[in-house]
N, C-alpha and C positions, 0 to 999 in steps of 0.2 A: 642531749639527753638535756629534758629538761626534769619541772619536782616544781609537788608544792611547797605553800613556805616554807613548813616546817619539815619537809625533805621526806617525809614518808610515802609518799604518792611521786613512783619515778616514773617518765616517759623517754623512750629510745627512739631517738628518729635517724635512720638512715638516708643517705645523699642526700643532693639541692630537694631546698623546697621550691614549690609550685612557685607561690607570691609571699613576698612579705609585704602586706599594708594596712591599711588604719580605714576600717568602718565607718561610716556615718548613718547606716541605714536607721527609719524610723526603730527595728524590730529591734535590734542591736544595741540601739540607747533604752530602750522599754525594759530587756531584760537587764540591762545595767544597773538603770534605776530598783526591777524587783529583785538581784541577787542580793544590792547595799542596805536593801530593806529587812533584809531576811539575813545580816547581816556578814554577809561577803565583804573582803577590804577591797579600797578605792583603785587599788594599783591596779588593773586590767580596762583601765578606757583612761582617755585622757579631757584635757580641760573643754575640750570642745563639743564631748558625748561621742569620741569615736573610740571603738576598740580595734588598739594594734594587735596585729595576728600572723603567725604563720603558721602559712597555709602546706599540706604534704597531702604523700599518697598515702592514700588511706591501707595499704599494706607495708608499709614505710613509718608507720606508727604502732607501736609497741611499750603495750602499759607493763611495763619492767618489775616492778612493787607496786606494791597497797592497793590492788585493781580492788580490792573491797574496802575500801575506803573511798572510792567512785561511787556518787549518786548522778543520775540524768535529772535538769530540772528543764521542763520546757514551761515555752509565759501561757499557750494555753491547749487544753486537750486540742490534738491533731495538727498540732503543729509541728512542720518540718527539720525544726534545728529545735537539737537536743543540746543545752550546754552541761555539761561533767564537771564539782564541784566535788572541790574532797574533802571530807566531812570527817578529817581531822581538827584540818586551821578553819575548815568553811573559805576555801579561797581554791576561786573559777582556774579548772587547769587546759580544758580543750571545750567545741564546737563539735560538732559533728550534725553536717549536715543530710537527709536523710530525698532520697535517692541516688545523692553523691557518690563517687568517690572516692574525696578530699575531709580529709582531718582539718581545724586550724587550730591551732593551739595559741593561749592567750602568751603574747609574745614576754611578758613578762617571764615566764614563767621559766622562759630562756638564761634567762640575766646574762649576764654581760655576754656570754654566746651569743649571742640572737646578732641573726643575722640583721645586716641596716634594712628601715625601712625602704619600698620601692618606689609608693602610691597612695593617695587617697582614693577611696572614695563614694560616694555615695552623700558627697560635702552639700545638696543641699541643703539637709535636715542637718548641719552640722550645730552650733550654739556660735554666737559673731563667725561668722563667715569670713567677715573682714578682716576677722583677726590670729584666721590659719594659718601656719610656720608655709612658706616658700621653696621645700628642702627637697620636695621630691613632685614629679607632678600629680595635678588632681584633679580630681573628675567629677560634675558633679551626677553624673548616673553612673551605674556599672559598662566600664571601656571594653570596649569591644578586647584590646586585652588581655583583661581576667576572662574572658570566656578563652580566647584563643590557647591563656595558658593551662585551662582546664582540659578543654579537647587536648589540646599535645601529652596530658598526664595519662589522659584516659588511653590512646590509641600508644602511652609505650609500657601501660601496661599490660594492654593485647597483646605488643610484641615481649619486650622484656618486664613478661614479670618480677614481683621481689625488687629490693634492696639494689 
């Protein structure tokens, strides 16, 4: 179960995540800046500009409560990523990349039940890269491991749809 800060928006996640990671790409950092400028709380990114997330298959994420309180935010017209914000507490909840078959829930939304972080990607964009924690593997770009997991999830959706 994932929830916004005030608990009026709740997500149900079924099955294991595709990946738990932190993304430092320039798009995630620009979005964090925009969301904060619009009044969102800062708990959705780390001190180095990274966005901790838990990525799940689309068919394993359900907005169980408060769908009417979610609004989509794009950095610019035509951007492939939409970040969904709970309007009740101005809290970023998850993001959806189109045309992908996955969604990434902001890790903070899962609270103490969040699975452990597995990797850091796009670290070449991180602030103070020499100070990044060395707790998990870090990649300057997008690692093959991430693509492999996403493709594996897609194949599993074709072969075994649903949770």
